[in-house]
C-alpha atoms as a printed R data frame, in Angstrom:
    type eleno elety resid chain resno      x       y       z
1   ATOM     1    CA   MET     A     1  0.000   0.000   0.000
2   ATOM     2    CA   THR     A     2  1.394   3.397  -1.012
3   ATOM     3    CA   LYS     A     3  2.138   5.686   1.874
4   ATOM     4    CA   LEU     A     4  1.428   9.324   1.178
5   ATOM     5    CA   SER     A     5  1.900  12.120   3.668
6   ATOM     6    CA   LYS     A     6 -0.080  15.267   2.987
7   ATOM     7    CA   ASN     A     7  2.582  17.378   4.657
8   ATOM     8    CA   THR     A     8  5.757  15.968   3.167
9   ATOM     9    CA   ASN     A     9  4.388  14.524  -0.040
10  ATOM    10    CA   GLU     A    10  6.443  11.374   0.459
11  ATOM    11    CA   TYR     A    11  5.775   8.100  -1.331
12  ATOM    12    CA   SER     A    12  6.618   4.534  -0.448
13  ATOM    13    CA   SER     A    13  9.996   3.522  -1.850
14  ATOM    14    CA   SER     A    14  8.944  -0.141  -1.853
15  ATOM    15    CA   ARG     A    15  6.153   0.569  -4.352
16  ATOM    16    CA   VAL     A    16  8.481   2.574  -6.563
17  ATOM    17    CA   GLU     A    17 11.101  -0.167  -6.419
18  ATOM    18    CA   ALA     A    18  8.590  -2.934  -7.149
19  ATOM    19    CA   PHE     A    19  7.137  -1.095 -10.147
20  ATOM    20    CA   SER     A    20 10.600  -0.263 -11.489
21  ATOM    21    CA   ASP     A    21 11.806  -3.839 -11.044
22  ATOM    22    CA   GLY     A    22  8.786  -5.033 -13.016
23  ATOM    23    CA   ILE     A    23  9.607  -2.734 -15.928
24  ATOM    24    CA   PHE     A    24 13.240  -3.848 -15.969
25  ATOM    25    CA   ALA     A    25 12.197  -7.506 -15.786
26  ATOM    26    CA   ILE     A    26  9.876  -7.157 -18.780
27  ATOM    27    CA   ALA     A    27 12.426  -5.202 -20.830
28  ATOM    28    CA   ILE     A    28 15.231  -7.678 -20.152
29  ATOM    29    CA   THR     A    29 12.946 -10.644 -20.941
30  ATOM    30    CA   LEU     A    30 11.822  -9.169 -24.269
31  ATOM    31    CA   LEU     A    31 15.447  -9.136 -25.441
32  ATOM    32    CA   VAL     A    32 15.264 -12.864 -26.101
33  ATOM    33    CA   LEU     A    33 12.694 -12.250 -28.847
34  ATOM    34    CA   ASN     A    34 15.544 -10.893 -30.982
35  ATOM    35    CA   ILE     A    35 17.152 -14.347 -31.026
36  ATOM    36    CA   SER     A    36 15.932 -16.520 -33.859
37  ATOM    37    CA   LEU     A    37 17.346 -19.171 -36.138
38  ATOM    38    CA   PRO     A    38 17.883 -18.373 -39.840
39  ATOM    39    CA   GLU     A    39 14.803 -18.795 -42.045
40  ATOM    40    CA   ASN     A    40 16.476 -21.670 -43.893
41  ATOM    41    CA   ALA     A    41 17.652 -23.372 -40.683
42  ATOM    42    CA   ALA     A    42 15.990 -26.675 -41.580
43  ATOM    43    CA   LYS     A    43 17.851 -26.828 -44.897
44  ATOM    44    CA   ILE     A    44 21.340 -25.796 -43.779
45  ATOM    45    CA   GLY     A    45 21.481 -28.034 -40.688
46  ATOM    46    CA   ILE     A    46 21.744 -27.287 -36.995
47  ATOM    47    CA   ASN     A    47 25.518 -26.710 -36.909
48  ATOM    48    CA   LYS     A    48 25.483 -23.966 -39.523
49  ATOM    49    CA   ALA     A    49 22.243 -22.529 -38.129
50  ATOM    50    CA   LEU     A    50 23.800 -22.208 -34.673
51  ATOM    51    CA   LEU     A    51 26.933 -20.690 -36.168
52  ATOM    52    CA   LEU     A    52 24.897 -18.065 -38.005
53  ATOM    53    CA   SER     A    53 23.029 -17.306 -34.775
54  ATOM    54    CA   ILE     A    54 26.201 -16.310 -32.892
55  ATOM    55    CA   PRO     A    55 26.020 -12.592 -33.843
56  ATOM    56    CA   LYS     A    56 22.459 -12.405 -32.490
57  ATOM    57    CA   LEU     A    57 23.541 -14.149 -29.299
58  ATOM    58    CA   GLU     A    58 26.376 -11.653 -28.878
59  ATOM    59    CA   ILE     A    59 23.953  -8.762 -29.220
60  ATOM    60    CA   TRP     A    60 21.602 -10.419 -26.718
61  ATOM    61    CA   VAL     A    61 24.371 -10.936 -24.136
62  ATOM    62    CA   ILE     A    62 25.671  -7.365 -24.385
63  ATOM    63    CA   SER     A    63 22.192  -5.815 -24.309
64  ATOM    64    CA   PHE     A    64 21.343  -8.036 -21.313
65  ATOM    65    CA   ILE     A    65 24.449  -6.729 -19.540
66  ATOM    66    CA   ILE     A    66 23.487  -3.140 -20.391
67  ATOM    67    CA   ILE     A    67 19.969  -3.425 -18.945
68  ATOM    68    CA   GLY     A    68 21.293  -5.450 -16.018
69  ATOM    69    CA   GLY     A    69 23.756  -2.675 -15.229
70  ATOM    70    CA   MET     A    70 20.995  -0.089 -15.401
71  ATOM    71    CA   TRP     A    71 18.895  -2.134 -12.988
72  ATOM    72    CA   LEU     A    72 21.787  -2.459 -10.534
73  ATOM    73    CA   ARG     A    73 22.390   1.303 -10.534
74  ATOM    74    CA   HIS     A    74 18.676   2.024 -10.212
75  ATOM    75    CA   HIS     A    75 18.281  -0.503  -7.376
76  ATOM    76    CA   LYS     A    76 21.227   1.036  -5.525
77  ATOM    77    CA   LEU     A    77 19.812   4.534  -6.002
78  ATOM    78    CA   ILE     A    78 16.398   3.637  -4.569
79  ATOM    79    CA   LYS     A    79 18.080   2.187  -1.470
80  ATOM    80    CA   GLN     A    80 20.010   5.439  -0.945
81  ATOM    81    CA   ILE     A    81 17.003   7.776  -1.038
82  ATOM    82    CA   THR     A    82 15.558   8.887   2.298
83  ATOM    83    CA   HIS     A    83 12.482  10.672   0.865
84  ATOM    84    CA   ILE     A    84 10.630  10.217  -2.429
85  ATOM    85    CA   ASP     A    85  8.597  13.092  -3.843
86  ATOM    86    CA   SER     A    86  6.359  13.554  -6.885
87  ATOM    87    CA   VAL     A    87  9.176  15.089  -8.957
88  ATOM    88    CA   PHE     A    88 11.316  11.992  -8.548
89  ATOM    89    CA   LEU     A    89  8.325   9.795  -9.415
90  ATOM    90    CA   LYS     A    90  7.853  11.659 -12.697
91  ATOM    91    CA   LEU     A    91 11.562  11.532 -13.509
92  ATOM    92    CA   ASN     A    92 11.583   7.826 -12.695
93  ATOM    93    CA   LEU     A    93  8.629   7.216 -15.007
94  ATOM    94    CA   LEU     A    94 10.419   9.107 -17.784
95  ATOM    95    CA   TYR     A    95 13.497   6.968 -17.248
96  ATOM    96    CA   LEU     A    96 11.495   3.726 -17.251
97  ATOM    97    CA   MET     A    97  9.643   4.790 -20.393
98  ATOM    98    CA   PHE     A    98 12.915   4.755 -22.308
99  ATOM    99    CA   VAL     A    99 13.983   1.494 -20.647
100 ATOM   100    CA   THR     A   100 10.956  -0.195 -22.236
101 ATOM   101    CA   VAL     A   101 12.182   0.921 -25.674
102 ATOM   102    CA   ILE     A   102 15.552  -0.838 -25.365
103 ATOM   103    CA   PRO     A   103 14.331  -4.198 -26.809
104 ATOM   104    CA   TRP     A   104 13.151  -2.331 -29.915
105 ATOM   105    CA   LEU     A   105 16.467  -0.489 -30.165
106 ATOM   106    CA   VAL     A   106 18.260  -3.832 -29.942
107 ATOM   107    CA   SER     A   107 16.082  -5.219 -32.739
108 ATOM   108    CA   LEU     A   108 17.403  -2.455 -35.020
109 ATOM   109    CA   ILE     A   109 20.952  -3.700 -34.477
110 ATOM   110    CA   VAL     A   110 19.884  -7.295 -35.151
111 ATOM   111    CA   ILE     A   111 18.126  -6.403 -38.411
112 ATOM   112    CA   TYR     A   112 20.540  -3.736 -39.634
113 ATOM   113    CA   ASP     A   113 23.708  -5.304 -38.245
114 ATOM   114    CA   ASN     A   114 25.997  -3.710 -40.837
115 ATOM   115    CA   GLN     A   115 24.539  -0.205 -40.727
116 ATOM   116    CA   PRO     A   116 26.111   2.316 -38.307
117 ATOM   117    CA   MET     A   117 22.800   4.177 -38.112
118 ATOM   118    CA   ALA     A   118 21.406   1.256 -36.074
119 ATOM   119    CA   ILE     A   119 24.104   1.804 -33.432
120 ATOM   120    CA   THR     A   120 23.536   5.562 -33.632
121 ATOM   121    CA   VAL     A   121 19.850   5.153 -32.753
122 ATOM   122    CA   PHE     A   122 20.591   2.529 -30.087
123 ATOM   123    CA   SER     A   123 23.396   4.463 -28.413
124 ATOM   124    CA   GLY     A   124 21.415   7.670 -28.776
125 ATOM   125    CA   GLY     A   125 18.710   6.059 -26.651
126 ATOM   126    CA   ILE     A   126 21.273   4.815 -24.113
127 ATOM   127    CA   THR     A   127 22.816   8.298 -23.976
128 ATOM   128    CA   LEU     A   128 19.406   9.803 -23.287
129 ATOM   129    CA   LEU     A   129 18.882   7.294 -20.471
130 ATOM   130    CA   GLY     A   130 22.287   8.210 -19.098
131 ATOM   131    CA   LEU     A   131 21.457  11.925 -19.166
132 ATOM   132    CA   ILE     A   132 18.138  11.337 -17.379
133 ATOM   133    CA   ASN     A   133 19.894   9.208 -14.769
134 ATOM   134    CA   LEU     A   134 22.528  11.915 -14.321
135 ATOM   135    CA   PHE     A   135 19.877  14.579 -13.847
136 ATOM   136    CA   VAL     A   136 18.017  12.372 -11.341
137 ATOM   137    CA   TRP     A   137 21.223  11.960  -9.338
138 ATOM   138    CA   ILE     A   138 21.908  15.705  -9.362
139 ATOM   139    CA   TYR     A   139 18.322  16.399  -8.334
140 ATOM   140    CA   LEU     A   140 18.466  13.956  -5.423
141 ATOM   141    CA   ALA     A   141 22.019  14.729  -4.279
142 ATOM   142    CA   LYS     A   142 22.424  18.452  -4.980
143 ATOM   143    CA   ILE     A   143 18.962  20.016  -5.311
144 ATOM   144    CA   LYS     A   144 16.663  18.010  -3.050
145 ATOM   145    CA   LYS     A   145 19.463  16.577  -0.873
146 ATOM   146    CA   VAL     A   146 17.535  13.448   0.064
147 ATOM   147    CA   LEU     A   147 20.325  10.884  -0.110
148 ATOM   148    CA   SER     A   148 21.249   8.960   3.018
149 ATOM   149    CA   GLU     A   149 23.846  10.630   5.221
150 ATOM   150    CA   GLU     A   150 25.632   7.281   5.383
151 ATOM   151    CA   ILE     A   151 26.806   7.785   1.791
152 ATOM   152    CA   SER     A   152 30.296   9.290   1.827
153 ATOM   153    CA   ASN     A   153 31.437  12.134  -0.418
154 ATOM   154    CA   TYR     A   154 33.674   9.614  -2.157
155 ATOM   155    CA   GLU     A   155 30.670   7.430  -3.066
156 ATOM   156    CA   ARG     A   156 28.655  10.451  -4.182
157 ATOM   157    CA   ASN     A   157 31.433  11.697  -6.438
158 ATOM   158    CA   MET     A   158 32.103   8.231  -7.844
159 ATOM   159    CA   THR     A   159 28.433   7.777  -8.735
160 ATOM   160    CA   LEU     A   160 28.452  11.106 -10.547
161 ATOM   161    CA   ILE     A   161 31.656  10.239 -12.423
162 ATOM   162    CA   ASN     A   162 30.362   6.761 -13.321
163 ATOM   163    CA   ASN     A   163 27.198   8.279 -14.810
164 ATOM   164    CA   ILE     A   164 29.303  10.615 -16.944
165 ATOM   165    CA   ILE     A   165 31.593   7.764 -18.054
166 ATOM   166    CA   TYR     A   166 28.572   5.736 -19.157
167 ATOM   167    CA   ILE     A   167 27.341   8.607 -21.335
168 ATOM   168    CA   PHE     A   168 30.747   8.963 -22.998
169 ATOM   169    CA   ILE     A   169 30.911   5.213 -23.649
170 ATOM   170    CA   ALA     A   170 27.538   5.376 -25.424
171 ATOM   171    CA   LEU     A   171 28.656   8.345 -27.514
172 ATOM   172    CA   GLY     A   172 32.009   6.684 -28.218
173 ATOM   173    CA   SER     A   173 30.267   3.563 -29.512
174 ATOM   174    CA   ILE     A   174 28.670   5.656 -32.256
175 ATOM   175    CA   VAL     A   175 32.099   6.806 -33.430
176 ATOM   176    CA   VAL     A   176 33.373   3.211 -33.379
177 ATOM   177    CA   ALA     A   177 30.374   2.070 -35.439
178 ATOM   178    CA   TYR     A   178 31.288   4.452 -38.249
179 ATOM   179    CA   LYS     A   179 35.047   4.001 -37.978
180 ATOM   180    CA   VAL     A   180 35.118   0.202 -37.461
181 ATOM   181    CA   ASN     A   181 31.836  -1.750 -37.339
182 ATOM   182    CA   ASN     A   182 28.721  -2.379 -35.252
183 ATOM   183    CA   SER     A   183 30.157  -5.369 -33.388
184 ATOM   184    CA   TRP     A   184 33.090  -3.406 -31.977
185 ATOM   185    CA   ALA     A   185 30.735  -0.549 -31.195
186 ATOM   186    CA   LEU     A   186 28.681  -2.849 -28.948
187 ATOM   187    CA   TYR     A   187 31.821  -4.186 -27.289
188 ATOM   188    CA   CYS     A   188 32.501  -0.633 -26.092
189 ATOM   189    CA   TYR     A   189 29.797  -1.101 -23.465
190 ATOM   190    CA   LEU     A   190 31.806  -3.931 -21.902
191 ATOM   191    CA   LEU     A   191 34.463  -1.354 -21.001
192 ATOM   192    CA   ASN     A   192 32.173   0.248 -18.425
193 ATOM   193    CA   PRO     A   193 33.091  -1.898 -15.365
194 ATOM   194    CA   PHE     A   194 36.812  -1.707 -16.177
195 ATOM   195    CA   LEU     A   195 36.760   2.078 -16.575
196 ATOM   196    CA   ASP     A   196 34.748   2.388 -13.360
197 ATOM   197    CA   HIS     A   197 37.373   0.345 -11.529
198 ATOM   198    CA   ILE     A   198 40.271   2.375 -12.953
199 ATOM   199    CA   VAL     A   199 38.608   5.664 -12.014
200 ATOM   200    CA   LYS     A   200 37.939   4.365  -8.487
201 ATOM   201    CA   LEU     A   201 41.612   3.483  -8.057
202 ATOM   202    CA   ILE     A   202 42.786   6.866  -9.357
203 ATOM   203    CA   TYR     A   203 40.251   8.798  -7.278
204 ATOM   204    CA   LYS     A   204 41.076   6.789  -4.156
205 ATOM   205    CA   ASP     A   205 44.819   7.413  -4.582
206 ATOM   206    CA   LYS     A   206 44.173  11.142  -4.928
207 ATOM   207    CA   GLN     A   207 42.105  11.113  -1.744
208 ATOM   208    CA   ILE     A   208 44.868   9.295   0.141
209 ATOM   209    CA   ASN     A   209 47.499  11.741  -1.127
210 ATOM   210    CA   THR     A   210 45.269  14.692  -0.163
211 ATOM   211    CA   VAL     A   211 44.891  13.349   3.388
212 ATOM   212    CA   LYS     A   212 48.651  12.875   3.686
């Protein structure tokens, strides 16, 4: 049951989290619809059919990782919020609206696997999601200031930096699509955890040196 206070205009985080999880679950499940055997699979045999299906499986795995990463960040964010207001609810709905489009964006890459425009549209959508997520973080952390006091400045800054890195990865994938090909453009998204780790190490070292 949603809890609403007339004075503070606060909403239940559990309801928001449950609804959001449902959207992510549906979006990530729909990705599998982009996997299909070739139309002439019965004629060419199972071995060749499976071989020809590898590119689609690669796209499915990477897109699954992308949505999975979004869910992890969103789940972590909900747990860090102390108060939820109507503005956040609307921003969250906007974010989830674009999450539901991801399976369709992935289908463009599957169908037009050799056309950079497919990656441009896909990564354009991911960039937009990244910008919305960045704005949500700024709203919660800087404007509304409703993040838990248990979150250190280091964690706050790292979250902000990670959001920015994700946007640049999406934009960089578009460049790679035109300069190399769509497959390498998708692989760019796999760099995200490694870049996050490198930035954490650099930022932590700077903090240690500053303290000294």
